[in-house]
DODO-379784 format. One line per field, with one value per residue (C-alpha): residue number from 0; y, x, z; residue in one letter; chain. Coordinates in Angstrom, 1 decimal. Example, Ala and Ser with C-alpha at 12.3 -4.5 7.8 and 13.67 -1.06 7.14 Angstrom:
<balos>
k <- 0	1
c2 <- -4.5	-1.1
c1 <- 12.3	13.7
c3 <- 7.8	7.1
r <- a	s
c <- A	A
</balos>
This chain:
<balos>
k <- 0	1	2	3	4	5	6	7	8	9	10	11	12	13	14	15	16	17	18	19	20	21	22	23	24	25	26	27	28	29	30	31	32	33	34	35	36	37	38	39	40	41	42	43	44	45	46	47	48	49	50	51	52	53	54	55	56	57	58	59	60	61	62	63	64	65	66	67	68	69	70	71	72	73	74	75	76	77	78	79	80	81	82	83	84	85	86	87	88	89	90	91	92	93	94	95	96	97	98	99	100	101	102	103	104	105	106	107	108	109	110	111	112	113	114	115	116	117	118	119	120	121	122	123	124	125	126	127	128	129	130	131	132	133	134	135	136	137	138	139	140	141	142	143	144	145	146	147	148	149	150	151	152	153	154	155	156	157	158	159	160	161	162	163	164	165	166	167	168	169	170	171	172	173	174	175	176	177	178	179	180	181	182	183	184	185	186
c2 <- 166.2	166.9	168.0	165.5	162.7	164.1	164.2	160.7	159.5	161.3	159.5	156.2	156.7	157.6	154.3	152.5	154.1	153.2	149.6	149.4	150.6	148.1	145.2	146.3	146.5	143.1	141.5	143.1	141.9	138.4	138.1	139.2	137.1	133.9	134.3	133.5	132.5	135.2	133.7	133.6	137.2	138.3	136.3	137.8	141.3	140.8	139.5	142.5	145.0	143.1	143.2	146.9	147.8	145.9	147.5	151.0	150.5	148.9	151.9	154.3	152.6	152.7	156.4	157.9	155.2	154.9	158.4	159.1	162.6	164.4	164.2	160.4	160.4	163.0	160.7	157.7	159.6	161.0	157.6	156.0	159.0	159.1	155.3	155.4	158.5	157.2	153.4	151.8	151.1	149.8	147.5	146.1	145.4	143.8	141.6	140.5	139.8	137.8	135.8	135.0	134.0	131.7	130.1	129.7	128.2	125.8	124.7	124.3	122.2	120.1	119.5	118.6	116.1	114.7	114.2	112.9	110.6	110.2	109.3	106.7	105.2	105.0	103.3	100.9	100.1	99.5	97.3	95.2	94.9	93.9	91.4	89.9	89.7	88.0	85.5	84.9	84.2	81.9	80.0	79.7	78.4	75.8	74.7	74.3	72.3	70.1	69.6	68.5	66.2	64.5	64.3	60.5	60.0	61.9	61.9	58.2	57.9	61.1	59.6	56.4	58.0	60.9	58.9	57.1	60.4	62.1	59.3	59.4	63.2	63.0	60.1	60.5	60.5	63.1	65.3	65.0	65.7	68.9	70.1	69.5	71.5	74.3	74.4	74.5	77.4	79.5	79.2
c1 <- 106.0	109.2	109.0	111.6	109.4	106.4	108.3	109.6	106.0	104.7	107.5	106.6	102.9	103.8	105.8	102.8	100.5	102.8	103.0	99.2	98.9	101.5	99.8	96.4	97.6	99.3	96.3	93.9	95.9	96.3	92.6	91.7	94.3	93.7	89.9	89.4	85.9	83.8	84.0	87.8	87.9	85.9	88.3	91.3	89.8	89.4	93.0	94.2	92.5	93.7	97.3	96.9	95.6	98.5	101.0	99.7	99.6	103.0	104.5	102.6	104.0	107.5	107.1	105.6	104.5	101.1	99.8	97.1	97.4	96.0	99.4	99.2	96.1	97.8	100.9	98.8	96.9	100.1	101.7	98.7	98.4	102.1	102.0	99.0	100.4	103.9	104.2	100.8	101.0	104.6	103.7	100.7	102.7	105.4	102.9	101.3	104.8	105.6	102.4	103.1	106.7	105.6	103.0	105.5	108.0	105.4	104.4	108.0	108.7	105.6	106.8	110.3	108.9	106.6	109.4	112.0	109.6	106.3	107.5	110.0	107.4	104.9	107.5	108.4	104.7	104.2	107.3	106.1	102.6	103.9	106.2	103.5	101.1	103.8	104.6	100.9	100.4	103.5	102.2	98.8	100.3	102.4	99.4	97.3	100.1	100.4	96.7	96.6	99.6	98.2	94.6	94.8	96.0	93.3	90.2	89.5	89.8	87.6	84.9	85.1	85.1	82.6	79.4	80.6	81.8	78.5	76.6	79.0	78.6	74.8	74.7	72.8	75.8	77.7	74.6	74.2	77.9	77.9	74.7	76.3	79.4	77.2	75.4	78.7	79.9	76.8	77.5
c3 <- 134.2	132.4	128.7	127.6	129.0	127.2	123.9	124.4	125.2	122.0	120.0	121.6	120.7	117.2	117.0	118.5	115.9	113.1	114.4	114.6	111.0	109.8	111.6	110.3	106.7	106.9	108.5	106.0	103.0	104.5	105.2	101.6	99.9	102.0	102.2	105.8	106.9	108.6	112.1	111.8	110.6	113.6	115.9	114.2	114.5	118.3	118.6	116.6	118.9	122.0	120.7	119.8	123.2	124.9	122.6	123.3	127.1	127.1	125.2	127.4	130.5	129.0	128.1	131.2	133.7	132.1	132.5	130.0	128.5	125.4	123.6	123.8	121.5	119.3	119.0	118.1	115.5	114.0	113.9	112.1	109.8	108.9	108.3	106.0	104.2	103.6	104.1	103.6	99.8	100.1	103.0	101.2	98.1	100.2	102.0	98.7	97.3	100.5	100.3	96.6	97.4	100.2	98.0	95.2	97.7	99.0	95.5	94.5	97.7	97.0	93.4	94.5	97.1	94.5	92.0	94.5	96.4	94.7	91.2	92.3	94.6	91.7	89.5	92.3	92.8	89.1	89.0	92.0	90.7	87.2	88.7	90.9	87.9	85.8	88.6	89.1	85.4	85.3	88.4	86.9	83.7	85.6	87.6	84.5	82.9	86.0	86.1	82.4	82.9	86.0	84.8	84.2	87.8	89.7	87.4	87.7	91.5	91.8	89.6	91.5	95.1	94.5	94.7	97.9	99.4	98.7	100.4	103.4	103.7	103.8	106.2	109.5	111.9	109.9	109.8	113.6	114.2	112.0	113.7	117.1	116.0	114.9	118.2	120.1	117.9	118.8	122.6
r <- m	n	p	a	i	q	w	m	t	l	f	y	m	m	l	a	g	t	a	m	g	l	a	y	d	s	y	r	v	l	s	l	k	l	s	f	p	k	w	l	n	a	l	l	d	l	l	y	w	l	w	a	a	l	l	v	f	r	m	l	y	a	g	n	q	g	q	l	r	f	y	v	f	v	g	l	f	l	g	v	w	i	y	f	l	i	f	s	v	t	v	r	r	f	v	v	m	l	i	q	s	v	q	y	t	c	r	l	l	w	r	v	i	e	v	l	i	g	v	p	l	r	w	l	w	r	l	i	r	g	t	l	l	l	l	g	r	i	l	l	f	i	l	k	l	l	l	r	l	t	k	p	i	w	v	f	p	v	r	w	i	s	p	h	a	s	r	l	y	h	s	a	w	i	t	r	f	t	a	w	i	h	t	k	r	k	h
c <- A	A	A	A	A	A	A	A	A	A	A	A	A	A	A	A	A	A	A	A	A	A	A	A	A	A	A	A	A	A	A	A	A	A	A	A	A	A	A	A	A	A	A	A	A	A	A	A	A	A	A	A	A	A	A	A	A	A	A	A	A	A	A	A	A	A	A	A	A	A	A	A	A	A	A	A	A	A	A	A	A	A	A	A	A	A	A	A	A	A	A	A	A	A	A	A	A	A	A	A	A	A	A	A	A	A	A	A	A	A	A	A	A	A	A	A	A	A	A	A	A	A	A	A	A	A	A	A	A	A	A	A	A	A	A	A	A	A	A	A	A	A	A	A	A	A	A	A	A	A	A	A	A	A	A	A	A	A	A	A	A	A	A	A	A	A	A	A	A	A	A	A	A	A	A	A	A	A	A	A	A	A	A	A	A	A	A
</balos>
């Protein structure tokens, strides 16, 4: 095997190790900040390692057609070590800042939606409800006024008809007819 291919493979493995460290730090900060449930952490761990294995084997295949040599492991170790030595703190701070900015943006967007849509809808609801209550009270006042004004017209006939209507309602043929209707409803 050509030394240039070996150096290129070593470089690819260092890149893969760095990418693994970057993904691990990002995942770790996300899982701590967002407080995932334990079962989801286990699933995300599995997905991380599947992704890492696919990345390493893809880079290995790109470097030297998938031949596994000692310098492959050295390259992975160096990549992860260099990442954690130089970039880890910066990446974690950046991910925390990114999470905070996404949360702030979501809160700001929610507040804008609430102010632009929610507040006018609440005002409209209060206006409609107040108008309907006012109309109901006006209608009730008018009905009470009409009832008082027409009392002489309807009170005397009601007093005169009510004893006869009560006798008619409790008569035998009306009772049989209502019983017959109730039996038809049940079928």
